[in-house]
KEDRENKE-942146 format. One record per atom (N, C-alpha, C): x, y, z; atom name; residue in one letter; residue number from 1. Coordinates in pm, 1 decimal. Layout:
ATOM         u         v         w  zalum  mivo  vexba
ATOM         X         Y         Z     CA     A    NUM
...
% end
This chain:
ATOM         u         v         w  zalum  mivo  vexba
ATOM   10338.1    3349.6   -8530.0      N     M      1
ATOM   10337.3    3461.4   -8619.7     CA     M      1
ATOM   10343.6    3408.5   -8763.0      C     M      1
ATOM   10255.9    3459.3   -8848.2      N     R      2
ATOM   10252.3    3414.1   -8987.5     CA     R      2
ATOM   10349.4    3493.4   -9071.5      C     R      2
ATOM   10415.0    3423.9   -9158.8      N     A      3
ATOM   10504.8    3492.6   -9251.9     CA     A      3
ATOM   10420.8    3551.5   -9363.8      C     A      3
ATOM   10450.4    3672.9   -9401.1      N     S      4
ATOM   10375.1    3734.4   -9510.4     CA     S      4
ATOM   10431.0    3684.2   -9642.9      C     S      4
ATOM   10343.3    3675.1   -9738.6      N     R      5
ATOM   10383.7    3628.9   -9870.7     CA     R      5
ATOM   10424.1    3749.1   -9953.8      C     R      5
ATOM   10525.6    3731.2  -10030.5      N     S      6
ATOM   10572.0    3842.6  -10113.2     CA     S      6
ATOM   10471.0    3868.7  -10225.0      C     S      6
ATOM   10462.5    3991.6  -10273.8      N     P      7
ATOM   10370.6    4022.2  -10384.0     CA     P      7
ATOM   10395.9    3936.9  -10507.4      C     P      7
ATOM   10520.9    3900.8  -10532.9      N     T      8
ATOM   10553.7    3819.0  -10649.6     CA     T      8
ATOM   10490.4    3681.1  -10638.4      C     T      8
ATOM   10498.7    3620.7  -10520.7      N     I      9
ATOM   10439.4    3488.4  -10500.3     CA     I      9
ATOM   10288.0    3497.0  -10515.4      C     I      9
ATOM   10226.3    3598.5  -10457.5      N     V     10
ATOM   10081.4    3615.5  -10467.9     CA     V     10
ATOM   10041.7    3635.3  -10613.8      C     V     10
ATOM   10116.2    3719.1  -10686.6      N     D     11
ATOM   10086.5    3742.1  -10827.6     CA     D     11
ATOM   10100.4    3613.4  -10908.5      C     D     11
ATOM   10207.6    3537.6  -10882.9      N     D     12
ATOM   10229.4    3411.4  -10954.0     CA     D     12
ATOM   10118.0    3312.3  -10924.4      C     D     12
ATOM   10076.6    3306.7  -10798.7      N     T     13
ATOM    9969.4    3214.5  -10760.6     CA     T     13
ATOM    9838.9    3254.2  -10827.5      C     T     13
ATOM    9810.2    3383.6  -10829.6      N     G     14
ATOM    9688.3    3431.1  -10895.2     CA     G     14
ATOM    9688.9    3401.4  -11043.6      C     G     14
ATOM    9802.7    3422.1  -11107.9      N     A     15
ATOM    9813.9    3393.5  -11251.6     CA     A     15
ATOM    9798.9    3244.6  -11278.3      C     A     15
ATOM    9859.7    3162.8  -11193.3      N     A     16
ATOM    9849.4    3017.6  -11210.2     CA     A     16
ATOM    9705.0    2971.7  -11190.2      C     A     16
ATOM    9637.3    3028.7  -11092.9      N     T     17
ATOM    9497.2    2993.8  -11068.7     CA     T     17
ATOM    9411.7    3032.8  -11188.4      C     T     17
ATOM    9436.5    3151.0  -11241.5      N     K     18
ATOM    9360.9    3196.4  -11358.2     CA     K     18
ATOM    9384.2    3103.5  -11477.6      C     K     18
ATOM    9509.2    3062.3  -11500.9      N     R     19
ATOM    9539.3    2968.8  -11610.5     CA     R     19
ATOM    9468.5    2835.3  -11588.7      C     R     19
ATOM    9469.8    2788.4  -11464.3      N     W     20
ATOM    9405.0    2660.9  -11432.4     CA     W     20
ATOM    9255.4    2668.9  -11461.4      C     W     20
ATOM    9192.1    2777.6  -11417.8      N     L     21
ATOM    9048.8    2794.0  -11441.7     CA     L     21
ATOM    9016.6    2803.5  -11589.8      C     L     21
ATOM    9095.4    2878.5  -11663.9      N     E     22
ATOM    9074.0    2890.6  -11808.1     CA     E     22
ATOM    9089.9    2755.0  -11876.4      C     E     22
ATOM    9187.5    2677.8  -11831.8      N     N     23
ATOM    9208.0    2544.3  -11888.9     CA     N     23
ATOM    9086.2    2456.7  -11863.6      C     N     23
ATOM    9032.4    2457.6  -11741.3      N     W     24
ATOM    8917.4    2373.3  -11709.6     CA     W     24
ATOM    8789.6    2419.6  -11777.4      C     W     24
ATOM    8777.9    2547.2  -11807.1      N     K     25
ATOM    8662.3    2593.4  -11885.2     CA     K     25
ATOM    8663.1    2529.4  -12022.7      C     K     25
ATOM    8781.8    2506.7  -12075.7      N     R     26
ATOM    8796.0    2446.5  -12208.4     CA     R     26
ATOM    8789.9    2294.1  -12201.7      C     R     26
ATOM    8862.7    2235.3  -12106.9      N     V     27
ATOM    8878.1    2089.9  -12101.5     CA     V     27
ATOM    8760.6    2021.1  -12030.8      C     V     27
ATOM    8701.3    2086.9  -11933.4      N     G     28
ATOM    8592.8    2026.7  -11857.2     CA     G     28
ATOM    8479.7    1972.2  -11943.9      C     G     28
ATOM    8424.0    2053.0  -12036.3      N     P     29
ATOM    8317.0    2001.4  -12121.4     CA     P     29
ATOM    8361.0    1884.5  -12209.8      C     P     29
ATOM    8486.9    1885.0  -12253.7      N     V     30
ATOM    8538.1    1774.3  -12335.6     CA     V     30
ATOM    8541.0    1645.7  -12253.0      C     V     30
ATOM    8590.0    1655.6  -12129.7      N     L     31
ATOM    8594.5    1537.7  -12042.5     CA     L     31
ATOM    8454.3    1490.4  -12005.9      C     L     31
ATOM    8363.6    1584.5  -11981.6      N     D     32
ATOM    8225.7    1548.4  -11949.3     CA     D     32
ATOM    8161.1    1473.5  -12065.7      C     D     32
ATOM    8182.5    1522.9  -12187.4      N     A     33
ATOM    8127.8    1454.6  -12305.1     CA     A     33
ATOM    8186.0    1314.4  -12319.0      C     A     33
ATOM    8314.8    1300.1  -12290.5      N     E     34
ATOM    8377.9    1166.9  -12298.4     CA     E     34
ATOM    8319.6    1072.7  -12193.9      C     E     34
ATOM    8298.7    1122.4  -12072.8      N     R     35
ATOM    8238.0    1038.0  -11968.2     CA     R     35
ATOM    8100.9     988.6  -12012.4      C     R     35
ATOM    8017.5    1080.0  -12065.9      N     W     36
ATOM    7883.6    1041.5  -12109.8     CA     W     36
ATOM    7890.6     944.9  -12227.6      C     W     36
ATOM    7987.1     965.4  -12318.4      N     R     37
ATOM    8002.6     874.3  -12431.7     CA     R     37
ATOM    8035.4     733.4  -12383.2      C     R     37
ATOM    8127.9     725.0  -12288.6      N     R     38
ATOM    8166.7     593.6  -12235.9     CA     R     38
ATOM    8051.3     527.8  -12161.7      C     R     38
ATOM    7976.7     605.9  -12085.4      N     L     39
ATOM    7861.1     550.9  -12013.7     CA     L     39
ATOM    7758.0     499.7  -12112.9      C     L     39
ATOM    7733.1     577.0  -12217.1      N     G     40
ATOM    7636.0     535.5  -12318.5     CA     G     40
ATOM    7678.3     411.5  -12394.7      C     G     40
ATOM    7809.0     388.6  -12406.1      N     A     41
ATOM    7859.9     271.6  -12479.0     CA     A     41
ATOM    7853.8     143.9  -12395.8      C     A     41
ATOM    7832.2     157.3  -12266.1      N     M     42
ATOM    7827.8      38.2  -12179.9     CA     M     42
ATOM    7694.9     -34.7  -12195.1      C     M     42
ATOM    7701.2    -165.0  -12175.0      N     R     43
ATOM    7578.5    -243.7  -12169.6     CA     R     43
ATOM    7507.9    -215.1  -12037.3      C     R     43
ATOM    7380.8    -239.8  -12032.8      N     T     44
ATOM    7301.4    -215.3  -11912.3     CA     T     44
ATOM    7358.2    -290.8  -11793.3      C     T     44
ATOM    7400.6    -413.7  -11814.7      N     G     45
ATOM    7456.6    -494.0  -11705.1     CA     G     45
ATOM    7584.7    -433.0  -11649.2      C     G     45
ATOM    7666.6    -377.4  -11737.8      N     Q     46
ATOM    7789.0    -312.1  -11691.8     CA     Q     46
ATOM    7756.2    -189.7  -11606.1      C     Q     46
ATOM    7660.3    -109.3  -11653.5      N     R     47
ATOM    7622.0       9.0  -11576.1     CA     R     47
ATOM    7565.2     -30.5  -11441.2      C     R     47
ATOM    7482.5    -134.1  -11438.7      N     A     48
ATOM    7422.9    -178.8  -11313.6     CA     A     48
ATOM    7530.8    -227.7  -11217.2      C     A     48
ATOM    7626.4    -304.0  -11268.5      N     S     49
ATOM    7734.5    -355.2  -11184.6     CA     S     49
ATOM    7818.1    -241.5  -11126.7      C     S     49
ATOM    7851.2    -144.0  -11210.9      N     M     50
ATOM    7929.9     -30.3  -11163.1     CA     M     50
ATOM    7852.0      50.3  -11059.1      C     M     50
ATOM    7722.3      64.2  -11079.4      N     T     51
ATOM    7639.1     137.7  -10983.6     CA     T     51
ATOM    7639.3      66.9  -10848.9      C     T     51
ATOM    7621.9     -63.1  -10850.6      N     L     52
ATOM    7622.2    -139.0  -10724.8     CA     L     52
ATOM    7757.5    -130.2  -10656.0      C     L     52
ATOM    7865.3    -137.4  -10733.4      N     D     53
ATOM    7999.6    -123.4  -10676.1     CA     D     53
ATOM    8015.8      13.3  -10610.1      C     D     53
ATOM    7969.9     116.0  -10678.4      N     L     54
ATOM    7981.4     251.1  -10625.1     CA     L     54
ATOM    7897.7     268.5  -10498.5      C     L     54
ATOM    7775.1     221.4  -10503.1      N     L     55
ATOM    7688.1     236.1  -10386.4     CA     L     55
ATOM    7736.5     154.2  -10266.8      C     L     55
ATOM    7810.3      47.5  -10293.8      N     S     56
ATOM    7860.7     -35.7  -10183.7     CA     S     56
ATOM    7970.3      35.7  -10104.5      C     S     56
ATOM    8024.7     143.6  -10160.0      N     L     57
ATOM    8129.4     218.6  -10090.1     CA     L     57
ATOM    8074.0     303.0   -9975.4      C     L     57
ATOM    7944.8     331.7   -9978.0      N     W     58
ATOM    7885.2     413.9   -9873.2     CA     W     58
ATOM    7889.3     338.5   -9741.2      C     W     58
ATOM    7945.4     400.7   -9641.5      N     Q     59
ATOM    7958.2     337.9   -9510.1     CA     Q     59
ATOM    7900.4     432.4   -9405.3      C     Q     59
ATOM    7771.3     423.4   -9380.8      N     P     60
ATOM    7706.8     520.0   -9290.7     CA     P     60
ATOM    7758.4     515.3   -9147.4      C     P     60
ATOM    7822.6     406.0   -9108.2      N     D     61
ATOM    7872.5     396.0   -8970.5     CA     D     61
ATOM    8004.6     469.3   -8951.7      C     D     61
ATOM    8069.1     507.5   -9061.4      N     R     62
ATOM    8198.1     576.4   -9050.4     CA     R     62
ATOM    8176.6     724.5   -9025.2      C     R     62
ATOM    8251.4     780.4   -8932.9      N     P     63
ATOM    8241.1     924.1   -8909.6     CA     P     63
ATOM    8273.9    1001.4   -9037.1      C     P     63
ATOM    8192.6    1101.0   -9064.9      N     G     64
ATOM    8217.0    1183.8   -9181.5     CA     G     64
ATOM    8147.9    1136.2   -9307.1      C     G     64
ATOM    8089.4    1016.4   -9306.4      N     D     65
ATOM    8018.6     966.8   -9424.1     CA     D     65
ATOM    7871.5    1002.2   -9407.9      C     D     65
ATOM    7835.3    1118.2   -9456.4      N     D     66
ATOM    7698.2    1165.8   -9438.2     CA     D     66
ATOM    7612.8    1144.8   -9563.0      C     D     66
ATOM    7653.6    1055.9   -9648.7      N     A     67
ATOM    7582.1    1018.5   -9770.2     CA     A     67
ATOM    7590.8    1125.0   -9877.8      C     A     67
ATOM    7676.8    1224.3   -9861.7      N     D     68
ATOM    7690.3    1328.3   -9962.9     CA     D     68
ATOM    7728.4    1268.9  -10098.5      C     D     68
ATOM    7817.9    1173.5  -10097.9      N     A     69
ATOM    7859.4    1110.6  -10223.5     CA     A     69
ATOM    7741.9    1037.5  -10288.2      C     A     69
ATOM    7661.4     971.5  -10208.2      N     L     70
ATOM    7544.8     900.1  -10260.1     CA     L     70
ATOM    7447.6     998.4  -10325.5      C     L     70
ATOM    7429.2    1111.9  -10263.8      N     I     71
ATOM    7340.2    1213.5  -10320.0     CA     I     71
ATOM    7395.1    1263.8  -10453.0      C     I     71
ATOM    7526.2    1285.0  -10461.8      N     R     72
ATOM    7585.9    1330.0  -10587.8     CA     R     72
ATOM    7568.7    1225.2  -10697.4      C     R     72
ATOM    7581.0    1098.8  -10662.4      N     V     73
ATOM    7561.7     992.1  -10760.5     CA     V     73
ATOM    7417.2     993.6  -10809.7      C     V     73
ATOM    7323.5    1010.2  -10718.9      N     Q     74
ATOM    7182.6    1014.1  -10758.1     CA     Q     74
ATOM    7156.3    1131.3  -10852.4      C     Q     74
ATOM    7216.9    1246.1  -10825.9      N     R     75
ATOM    7200.9    1361.7  -10915.0     CA     R     75
ATOM    7259.7    1333.2  -11052.3      C     R     75
ATOM    7374.4    1265.1  -11055.8      N     A     76
ATOM    7437.1    1231.6  -11184.1     CA     A     76
ATOM    7346.1    1140.4  -11265.9      C     A     76
ATOM    7286.0    1041.6  -11201.9      N     F     77
ATOM    7195.4     953.0  -11274.0     CA     F     77
ATOM    7071.4    1026.9  -11320.8      C     F     77
ATOM    7021.8    1120.2  -11241.5      N     A     78
ATOM    6905.9    1199.5  -11283.1     CA     A     78
ATOM    6938.9    1281.3  -11407.6      C     A     78
ATOM    7058.0    1340.8  -11410.5      N     L     79
ATOM    7099.9    1415.9  -11528.8     CA     L     79
ATOM    7110.7    1324.6  -11649.6      C     L     79
ATOM    7165.3    1206.6  -11629.0      N     W     80
ATOM    7179.5    1111.4  -11739.0     CA     W     80
ATOM    7042.1    1076.0  -11795.5      C     W     80
ATOM    6947.5    1048.9  -11705.5      N     R     81
ATOM    6811.5    1015.0  -11751.7     CA     R     81
ATOM    6752.3    1127.1  -11834.5      C     R     81
ATOM    6770.7    1252.5  -11791.2      N     K     82
ATOM    6716.3    1365.4  -11866.2     CA     K     82
ATOM    6776.3    1373.6  -12006.0      C     K     82
ATOM    6903.7    1340.7  -12019.3      N     K     83
ATOM    6971.0    1349.1  -12148.1     CA     K     83
ATOM    6937.9    1231.1  -12239.7      C     K     83
ATOM    6912.4    1113.7  -12183.1      N     H     84
ATOM    6907.3     991.3  -12263.5     CA     H     84
ATOM    6774.1     919.1  -12263.8      C     H     84
ATOM    6680.2     962.6  -12187.0      N     I     85
ATOM    6550.8     890.0  -12184.3     CA     I     85
ATOM    6440.9     984.0  -12226.6      C     I     85
% end
């Protein structure tokens, strides 16, 4: 049997979620710009090394590794190319 949550807890959780979302609407673009700034400041060799390190983490033989992370990395690089090339 599940215990019901009191209205106060639900209200507090909803308010906290709303604050969290509002914070990320503001902070997310700032962090994204910083990530792109740092990537742009790297030398080509550094970017290549980091890419190889990241791609080496993919382990197709492990259960649950369906290459989703690899696809997300490829999308990130495609976005970078659109912005910088």
